[in-house]
N, C-alpha and C positions, 0 to 999 in steps of 0.2 A: 496462615498464609503469609508469606512475604513478596515484595517486588521480584524475585526471580521467579516466583510462581507465575505471578500475572503478565509476567512480558511473557514467561513460556505460550500462556493460556492466548495470550491478547494478539499476538504477532501474527497470528495461521489467519485471524480474522482480515488484514488488511493485503493478503495477499490471495484469500479465494473471492474476497471480496471484489477485489480489483476486477480479475477473471470473470467473477459473474457480471460486472457492470460495463465490460468490452462487450460481454456475447449481448447483454438489453441492449444496449446503446447502437452495437454494430447491428443488430436485427432492428430498431424501431428503423434507422437508419433506410436500409435498406429494405425497409418492407412499407417504407414513407407512413410509420405508427406513433406516433406523437407519444401515446401511452406508453410504449415503451422506451422509447426517447426518456420521456421524463423517468421515470424508473430505474434507465441507468444513470442518469444525473443525479438521483436522489440516493443511489445505493455508494456512488463515489464521496456524496458529502460526508453517509455514513461511515467510508470505510477511513475517511479523514478525521473523524472524531476518533474511531476509535485507534489511528493510529499514532495519535498523540500522546495517551497513558499507555502505549504500547512502545512508545520513545522512551517516555520519561524514566519507564520501568528498567529501563536498558544499564545504565550507572551500578542501578541495585544488583544484579544480574551480573555485572560485571564482579563487583565489589565481592561477591559468593565463590565465583570459581578464580579468585585470584587468591582468596584464601584457600582454595582445594589443592591450589598450585598441581593439578594434574591436567592443564590445559594450556598451551606454550599463547604468549603472550600477541603471540601476532596473528593469531586466529581472531581472538577477542581484540584488536586493535581493527583488524580489517572487518569483520562485522560494525564493527565501531563506527567505522569511518562510513560504512557504506549507509549506514541507519541515518545518520547526521544525512548525508545529501538524499536520504529516500522521504525523510521526514519533509524537506523542503517541496519535493517532490507533490507528495498528495497530499499535501495541503494547497496547493498552487490546484490542483485538481481537483478537490474541492469546493475552490474559492471558484474556479470557472466554471463550475456545476451550477453553480449557487447563480453566478451570471447568466448563463442558460437559463435555468428556471425563470429568473425573471425578464431576458427575452421573452420567454414563453408566455408568461402572465402579462407580459405586454402587448400580446401579438405581434411584436418584434419579426418583421421578416428576414431576420438575421439572425435568426434561431434556429434554422437548418445548418447556416455555416457554421455558427457555435456549434454544434451539435458535431461534426466534421471536424471541426479543431480540435474539440474534448477528445473525440475518439482517438488522435491522431497524440494528443499527450496519454489518452491512458494508457495505451500500445507502450510507451516509451516510461511511465508507471509501472504497469506491469512487469516488463523488462526488469526491470529496476530490483521491486521488489523479491521476483524472483530469485536475484543474485543475491541480496540483504538473505532472504532465507535461506538460501543453499550452506552460505556463509556461516548462519546461526547452528544450520546441522552441521557443518563442522568440525564446529566447538566439541557436541555432544558424541553425535553420531562419527564414531573412526571408521567406521565402511566406506562413508563418504570422505572421509578424508586422506583416505590412503589414496581411493579411487580417481578423485580430481588431479 
């Protein structure tokens, strides 16, 4: 198993995990349930931690594709550029979530406000992660490549 394999396996978790975290945190805010809020925040931290190796294995995957010469370079470049933006955003989401958990631990009244801010950031992160996944799909799935 090489970095290409790990990249393909790991990249799905940040997308699905972010979606799952948005649902958990959103429900926690809606229902005023701190357990769901914390579960959403923990999910975002986990997603950020998985996002790091997903990003780091991207260069190896790109090198593999360059050797194959069957994928247009602009698709790889597009995916790589979005991935570089996404790693910063998803790590920021993870750090904000850590701050949110800390506020909850300290019983700080700003916890609910922090959760609202984190929910907004998580929506932005989710949209970005979906686009990163879409551009990654264009690399290997010609039906996506030609439909867009």
